[in-house]
Phi, psi and omega in degrees: 000136179249127174229004176084176180286169180304312173267096191296344180269349171281150184275122174291162182298338182269004182233135170228125176258134181222153177271147178210103183049243180265012183246175171224151182223170175228148167239126182229158177228156176202159180279348181210165175301321179301311181295321179300313181291326174296315180296321179296318179296315179298317179297321178296314180287340173297326178287324186284318189208177174277108188296331181294345179275351183272127175248123183285072182282331183236137178242142177216162180257137178236138174229136173220154176226152181199160185284344182205171184299318183295313179297318179299322178297314180297315180296319180299306182291326177295320178295318177297318179295319177301313179298318179302312185287315186279329181261355182055051180235159173234150185232143181222358177232138185219129177234099186261142174219154176238086185293338175205164182303129177081004181238126175250128175235131183219150167258130179239137181247133180191204182197167175297147177294128178245111183302339178282334185244332186253122174258120178270114183285321183199160173254139176266121179284318184200151169269127188255165173267354182297123181057020179295137179210129172227113185219158171255119180246100186069239179262357185253137173267139181226148176218147173231124184225133175253142179244135175275121182264000000 
């Protein structure tokens, strides 16, 4: 399960946030596909808001499927962004599992946006395929994802 470092706005060693023209991106690492996808979700919400303000009061299950790791990453982050925008919620805890090939099932913890506690830094319009990469390099899983702002 990924919930980030104690000071959620400091960058953990497995996350790099970078600017790209009118977009922003993340590079994340993990010891397993589960950890990689958890880190990517955490990194995306790190861009959206101050993570230390999120209390995982509500938990829900999310499922997405895709033909390969890269597509699955885009579908996963896109679904989280869709839930964030349409339900007016923010998420800070992620428990990812892959019960079968091409299927991601996760429990996500978050809460409704509270204007008194949550500052939304930016809205993500889309998770893009531009320069998308999800690979296993030796024993480490790595991903690079760009977001259209």
